[in-house]
VEXDO-859477 format. One line per 3 residues: number of its first residue (from 1); for each residue y, x, z of C-alpha. Coordinates in steps of 0.2 Angstrom, whole numbers. Example, Ala and Ser with C-alpha at 12.3 -4.5 7.8 and 13.67 -1.06 7.14 Angstrom:
VEXDO-859477
1> -22 62 39 ~ -5 68 36
END
This chain:
VEXDO-859477
1> -18 -13 92 ~ -27 -14 75 ~ -25 -21 58
4> -36 -31 46 ~ -35 -28 27 ~ -43 -40 14
7> -45 -33 -3 ~ -45 -47 -17 ~ -51 -38 -33
10> -45 -50 -46 ~ -31 -48 -59 ~ -26 -58 -74
13> -25 -42 -84 ~ -27 -23 -79 ~ -11 -13 -78
16> -13 3 -88 ~ -10 15 -74 ~ -21 6 -61
19> -36 15 -54 ~ -40 2 -40 ~ -56 -8 -41
22> -53 -25 -50 ~ -60 -38 -61 ~ -50 -48 -74
25> -63 -62 -73 ~ -62 -74 -58 ~ -79 -82 -61
28> -85 -75 -44 ~ -69 -79 -35 ~ -76 -93 -24
31> -92 -84 -20 ~ -83 -68 -16 ~ -71 -78 -4
34> -86 -85 5 ~ -94 -68 6 ~ -78 -61 14
37> -78 -75 27 ~ -96 -70 31 ~ -91 -51 32
40> -78 -56 45 ~ -92 -62 56 ~ -104 -47 52
43> -90 -34 56 ~ -83 -43 71 ~ -87 -29 83
46> -80 -15 72 ~ -63 -14 80 ~ -72 -14 97
49> -61 -28 104 ~ -44 -21 100 ~ -30 -33 98
52> -26 -38 80 ~ -8 -35 76 ~ -7 -36 57
55> -16 -44 43 ~ -13 -39 25 ~ -20 -47 9
58> -20 -33 -5 ~ -28 -31 -21 ~ -29 -34 -35
61> -19 -50 -35 ~ -21 -60 -19 ~ -9 -73 -26
64> -23 -78 -37 ~ -32 -86 -22 ~ -30 -105 -19
67> -21 -109 -3 ~ -37 -116 4 ~ -46 -100 0
70> -33 -90 10 ~ -34 -102 24 ~ -53 -100 25
73> -51 -81 27 ~ -38 -83 40 ~ -47 -96 50
76> -62 -85 51 ~ -52 -70 57 ~ -45 -80 71
79> -62 -87 75 ~ -71 -70 76 ~ -56 -59 82
82> -49 -70 97 ~ -38 -56 103 ~ -23 -58 91
85> -5 -54 94 ~ 1 -56 76 ~ 16 -46 72
88> 15 -47 53 ~ 5 -56 40 ~ 8 -50 22
91> 2 -57 5 ~ 4 -47 -11 ~ 9 -57 -26
94> 13 -55 -44 ~ 30 -63 -50 ~ 21 -74 -63
97> 11 -82 -49 ~ 26 -87 -38 ~ 30 -104 -46
100> 38 -117 -35 ~ 22 -125 -33 ~ 13 -109 -27
103> 27 -105 -15 ~ 26 -122 -8 ~ 8 -120 -5
106> 11 -103 3 ~ 24 -110 15 ~ 10 -121 22
109> 1 -105 28 ~ 16 -101 40 ~ 7 -110 54
112> -7 -97 52 ~ 5 -83 52 ~ 10 -79 34
115> 28 -72 36 ~ 29 -58 22 ~ 27 -57 4
118> 24 -40 -6 ~ 30 -44 -24 ~ 24 -32 -38
121> 40 -30 -48 ~ 38 -12 -54 ~ 54 -13 -65
124> 67 -25 -70 ~ 66 -19 -88 ~ 54 -27 -100
127> 51 -10 -110 ~ 44 -3 -94 ~ 33 -18 -90
130> 26 -18 -107 ~ 22 1 -106 ~ 13 -2 -89
133> 4 -18 -96 ~ 11 -29 -82 ~ 9 -48 -84
136> 26 -53 -81 ~ 44 -51 -88 ~ 59 -44 -80
139> 67 -61 -79 ~ 51 -68 -71 ~ 53 -55 -58
142> 71 -59 -53 ~ 67 -78 -53 ~ 52 -76 -42
145> 61 -66 -29 ~ 75 -79 -29 ~ 63 -94 -27
148> 54 -85 -13 ~ 70 -82 -4 ~ 76 -100 -7
151> 60 -106 1 ~ 64 -95 17 ~ 53 -79 13
154> 67 -67 19 ~ 54 -54 25 ~ 50 -47 9
157> 45 -31 0 ~ 45 -26 -18 ~ 36 -12 -28
160> 46 -1 -40 ~ 39 13 -51 ~ 49 27 -57
163> 45 41 -69 ~ 40 29 -83 ~ 44 37 -100
166> 53 21 -106 ~ 65 22 -91 ~ 81 31 -92
169> 90 37 -77 ~ 103 24 -80 ~ 90 10 -80
172> 82 18 -64 ~ 99 17 -56 ~ 101 -1 -61
175> 83 -5 -55 ~ 88 1 -38 ~ 105 -8 -38
178> 97 -24 -43 ~ 85 -23 -28 ~ 100 -20 -17
181> 110 -35 -25 ~ 95 -46 -22 ~ 95 -42 -4
184> 77 -35 -3 ~ 75 -28 15 ~ 60 -17 10
187> 56 -7 -5 ~ 40 3 -9 ~ 43 15 -23
190> 30 26 -32 ~ 30 39 -45 ~ 20 34 -61
193> 4 44 -59 ~ -9 46 -73 ~ -25 44 -64
196> -41 50 -73 ~ -51 37 -83 ~ -37 24 -83
199> -31 16 -99 ~ -15 25 -98 ~ -24 42 -97
202> -34 38 -112 ~ -19 31 -122 ~ -8 47 -118
205> -23 59 -123 ~ -25 49 -140 ~ -6 48 -143
208> -5 30 -141 ~ 7 31 -126 ~ 21 43 -121
211> 17 56 -108 ~ 25 57 -91 ~ 39 70 -89
214> 38 79 -73 ~ 57 84 -73 ~ 61 66 -75
217> 50 61 -61 ~ 58 73 -49 ~ 75 68 -54
220> 72 50 -52 ~ 65 53 -35 ~ 81 62 -29
223> 91 47 -36 ~ 80 35 -26 ~ 82 45 -10
226> 101 46 -12 ~ 104 28 -17 ~ 93 22 -3
229> 102 32 10 ~ 119 26 3 ~ 113 8 5
232> 107 10 23 ~ 89 10 20 ~ 78 22 30
235> 65 32 21 ~ 53 30 35 ~ 38 36 24
238> 38 46 8 ~ 37 30 -3 ~ 44 17 8
241> 62 12 12 ~ 68 -1 24 ~ 83 -8 32
244> 83 -9 51 ~ 70 -21 58 ~ 60 -22 42
247> 48 -7 43 ~ 31 -13 37 ~ 21 -14 53
250> 4 -14 44 ~ 7 1 34 ~ 16 10 48
253> 0 8 58 ~ -10 17 45 ~ 2 32 45
256> 1 32 64 ~ -17 33 64 ~ -22 16 72
259> -38 7 68 ~ -40 -5 54 ~ -54 -15 47
262> -56 -17 28 ~ -64 -33 21 ~ -70 -36 3
265> -77 -25 -12 ~ -70 -7 -11 ~ -61 -10 5
268> -59 5 18 ~ -60 4 37 ~ -56 17 50
271> -60 18 68 ~ -52 36 72 ~ -69 44 72
274> -76 39 55 ~ -71 30 39 ~ -82 18 29
277> -79 10 12 ~ -87 -5 4 ~ -96 -5 -12
280> -85 -7 -27 ~ -95 -20 -36 ~ -92 -39 -34
283> -109 -45 -38 ~ -118 -32 -27 ~ -105 -35 -13
286> -109 -53 -13 ~ -128 -51 -14 ~ -128 -39 1
289> -116 -49 12 ~ -127 -65 8 ~ -142 -54 15
292> -131 -51 31 ~ -129 -32 26 ~ -112 -24 24
295> -114 -13 9 ~ -104 2 15 ~ -104 21 15
298> -99 30 31 ~ -91 47 34 ~ -90 54 52
301> -75 64 54 ~ -76 81 62 ~ -62 87 74
304> -54 97 59 ~ -55 82 48 ~ -46 71 61
307> -33 85 63 ~ -30 86 44 ~ -29 67 43
310> -15 68 55 ~ -6 82 46 ~ -7 73 30
313> 0 56 36 ~ 12 62 49 ~ 21 74 37
316> 25 59 26 ~ 34 49 39 ~ 51 49 47
319> 43 53 64 ~ 36 70 57 ~ 21 80 64
322> 20 85 82 ~ 12 101 83 ~ 8 99 101
325> -3 83 97 ~ -20 84 105 ~ -28 84 88
328> -19 100 84 ~ -18 110 101 ~ -33 121 97
331> -25 127 81 ~ -10 139 78 ~ 0 129 66
334> 16 139 69 ~ 7 154 61 ~ 2 143 46
337> 20 139 43 ~ 23 158 39 ~ 18 154 21
340> 29 138 19 ~ 46 140 12 ~ 58 137 27
343> 70 126 16 ~ 56 114 15 ~ 55 109 33
346> 64 107 50 ~ 56 111 67 ~ 64 101 80
349> 56 107 96 ~ 37 104 92 ~ 41 91 79
352> 39 96 61 ~ 49 86 48 ~ 51 89 29
355> 68 91 21 ~ 73 81 6 ~ 68 97 -4
358> 52 98 5 ~ 47 80 1 ~ 44 85 -17
361> 30 96 -10 ~ 23 86 4 ~ 5 86 -2
364> 6 105 -5 ~ 13 109 12 ~ 0 98 20
367> -13 107 11 ~ -6 124 16 ~ -8 118 34
370> -25 111 33 ~ -38 117 45 ~ -55 123 40
373> -71 121 51
END
């Protein structure tokens, strides 16, 4: 089983924290969609005939595409990947795009498999949205969710961000409570991270924006984990919480190491032996694809890199890391654990899982276990 990811690099405005490749001009949108359709043909053999289980439109803002543009991409996928057993088709959307008209158009894509929306809420408080330079209001977020639900999109996820300097613990609790009251079955929640060269990084350094407080971030992550558990959400991945039957299949497959094909500018692909990533430039991407060239760099993964990939992803999940996995059998990870605080993990047979305390240090623990060539 494998997945296909389509990167749509257009946004109405750039969020101050975002470091993804995007453009606030949609002048090349039609040309880029045609290029993605052609890339689907050019890359039809990348997954080596594996059955396609999931399709995911990410970005950027895929909800800026016209329904006919989405349809053309899906029809090309079905044409050039005939082995399809579709379990999930997700489209990311911003609340301000989800008008009644837009939702009606998206419903017409049900026949092509669209069954899940991922809505970029981030917060139900305007002060947080302004700090992040989001393009919608808190009221628009709640209204968009309700409109989508009324139209029959029950399979839905929203994004929430914690650790924003404008967000008190009380407001964070209310954000989580609002999501529960709205009946959202899946929530992805991330700490606000200041990435280099973003607007937020620049504004904090020049005193134009409040800095992130690490103690607040840690505290709000603990609040998140506790409230999710109390409301019967499984923390099946570090930043992802779902009620039974609503785990994100596409993203779960990433963490389980399944193959995926990425389409569009800056999109990444993975075939277990190597990674490749497309050029992050709309114009150059379109020009190369029109010349029947996929403009991508490739990294072939050594055995130790494949093992480290498994360590990093598995430790983030509810399933944990099996130290008897074939990718790890040549290494003595139990010896490596000698340097890790025993309160950070549980070892159940050969399966290593992080405790709630350990989840705060997941990246560091993974790094301590990494294998060198």
